[in-house]
C-alpha positions in Angstrom: 94.6 135.5 180.5 97.1 138.0 179.2 97.8 139.5 175.8 101.1 137.6 175.7 100.5 134.3 173.9 102.9 132.6 176.4 100.4 133.4 179.2 97.5 131.8 177.4 98.3 128.3 178.6 98.1 125.1 176.7 95.2 123.8 174.6 93.2 122.5 177.6 93.5 125.7 179.7 92.8 127.9 176.7 89.7 125.8 175.7 88.3 125.9 179.2 88.6 129.7 179.3 87.1 130.0 175.8 84.1 127.8 176.8 83.4 129.8 179.9 83.3 133.1 178.0 81.7 131.7 174.8 78.9 130.0 176.7 77.8 133.2 178.4 78.2 135.2 175.1 76.1 132.7 173.1 73.4 132.5 175.9 73.2 136.3 175.9 72.9 136.2 172.1 70.1 133.6 172.2 68.2 135.6 174.8 68.4 138.8 172.7 67.6 137.2 169.4 65.1 134.5 170.4 67.3 131.5 169.9 68.0 128.5 172.1 71.4 127.1 172.8 71.4 123.4 172.3 75.1 122.7 172.8 78.6 124.3 172.8 81.5 121.9 172.6 85.2 121.8 171.7 87.0 118.9 170.1 90.5 118.1 168.8 90.3 117.8 165.0 92.8 116.5 162.5 95.6 118.9 161.7 99.1 118.7 160.3 101.1 115.8 161.9 102.3 116.8 165.4 99.9 119.9 165.6 97.0 120.2 167.9 93.9 121.8 166.4 90.8 122.5 168.5 87.4 123.5 167.0 84.4 124.9 168.8 81.0 123.8 167.6 77.7 125.5 168.6 74.2 124.1 167.9 71.4 126.7 168.2 67.7 126.5 167.4 66.9 129.7 165.6 63.8 130.7 163.6 62.6 127.1 163.8 65.9 125.8 162.3 68.8 123.9 163.9 71.9 125.8 163.0 75.5 124.5 163.4 78.5 126.9 163.7 82.0 125.5 163.8 85.3 127.4 164.0 88.9 126.6 165.0 90.0 128.1 168.3 93.5 126.5 168.7 96.2 127.4 167.9 95.1 130.8 169.2 95.4 134.2 167.6 93.8 136.1 170.5 93.2 135.6 174.2 90.4 133.2 174.9 88.0 135.8 176.1 88.6 137.9 173.0 88.3 134.9 170.8 85.0 134.0 172.5 83.6 137.5 171.9 84.6 137.3 168.2 83.1 133.8 167.9 79.7 135.0 169.3 79.7 138.1 167.1 80.3 136.0 163.9 77.7 133.5 165.0 75.2 136.3 165.5 76.0 137.8 162.1 75.5 134.4 160.4 72.2 133.7 162.2 70.8 137.1 161.3 71.9 137.0 157.6 71.7 133.3 156.6 68.8 131.8 158.5 65.3 132.2 157.0 62.1 130.5 158.1 61.9 126.7 157.4 60.6 125.7 154.0 58.1 122.9 154.1 59.3 119.8 155.8 63.0 120.4 155.4 64.5 119.8 158.9 68.1 119.5 157.9 70.6 121.6 159.9 72.0 124.8 158.5 75.8 125.0 158.5 76.9 128.5 159.3 
């Protein structure tokens, strides 16, 4: 992938490159912080008519809670590897600042 948006490919190529980089970054984050990656997926979501919008969703078990983090990745504003690093950094910040220990029997997921 290059810094030139024309070289980033289409949505499928970009998503594949993002997933490769993001999976490794999130697995490293989980290993460092004591979490467990449950899933990392991408899906096409509704956008303006004629536009393709792709969102990445990560589900992590952290501090006894299921946490869901979802962000748009297409259309791109950075190369896929850079976007994946930013995605993992924001996920880490959200996990560290928004997830406390479970309260009682509440098993509902936390949207980050």
